C-alpha positions in Angstrom: 100.0 21.6 129.5 102.3 20.1 132.0 103.4 17.1 129.9 102.3 14.6 132.6 99.9 11.9 131.7 96.9 11.2 133.9 97.0 8.0 136.0 94.4 6.3 133.8 96.4 7.2 130.7 99.6 5.9 132.2 98.0 2.6 133.2 96.6 2.1 129.8 99.9 2.9 128.2 101.8 0.5 130.4 99.1 -2.2 129.7 99.6 -1.7 126.0 103.3 -2.3 126.4 102.6 -5.6 128.0 100.7 -6.7 124.9 103.9 -6.8 122.8 105.7 -9.9 121.5 108.9 -8.7 123.2 107.1 -8.7 126.6 105.6 -12.1 126.0 108.9 -13.5 125.0 110.6 -12.2 128.1 107.8 -13.5 130.3 108.0 -16.9 128.8 111.8 -17.1 129.2 111.6 -15.9 132.8 108.9 -18.5 133.6 110.5 -21.4 131.8 114.2 -20.8 132.6 114.5 -18.7 135.8 117.9 -20.1 136.4 119.2 -18.7 133.2 117.9 -15.2 133.4 121.0 -13.5 134.9 123.2 -15.3 132.4 121.2 -14.4 129.3 121.0 -10.8 130.4 124.8 -10.6 131.1 125.5 -12.2 127.7 123.1 -9.8 125.9 124.8 -6.8 127.6 128.2 -8.1 126.5 126.9 -8.5 122.9 125.6 -4.9 123.0 128.9 -3.6 124.3 131.1 -5.5 121.9 128.9 -5.7 118.8 127.1 -8.8 117.4 129.7 -10.1 115.0 132.7 -9.3 117.2 131.2 -11.0 120.2 130.2 -14.0 118.1 133.7 -14.3 116.7 135.4 -13.9 120.1 133.1 -16.6 121.7 133.1 -18.8 118.6 129.3 -18.6 118.6 127.3 -18.6 115.3 126.0 -15.1 114.6 122.4 -16.4 114.4 122.7 -17.8 118.0 124.4 -14.6 119.2 121.5 -12.7 117.8 118.9 -14.9 119.5 120.8 -14.4 122.8 120.8 -10.7 122.3 117.0 -10.5 121.5 116.2 -12.9 124.4 118.2 -10.7 126.8 116.5 -7.6 125.6 113.1 -9.3 126.0 113.9 -10.4 129.5 115.0 -6.9 130.5 111.9 -5.4 128.9 109.7 -7.8 130.7 111.4 -7.2 134.0 111.3 -3.4 133.6 107.5 -3.5 133.1 106.6 -6.3 135.5 108.9 -5.1 138.3 
């Protein structure tokens, strides 16, 4: 076994990834707020690097809002990685 998937298997696997809630959330955000995509991705990366509570404290952002920003940024990155 070579460990490589056949083209049909790869296509069906990628298609299954596009059926997730995270993909749908990222697609929706990109469609509805294209002008905010870069900003939300940058903020989510900053949250990842600093940690949720620390980033929230430093930016005086409620933790719940920081978490939503983190998840939205992850969703956008997931969508863009699959959609190209």
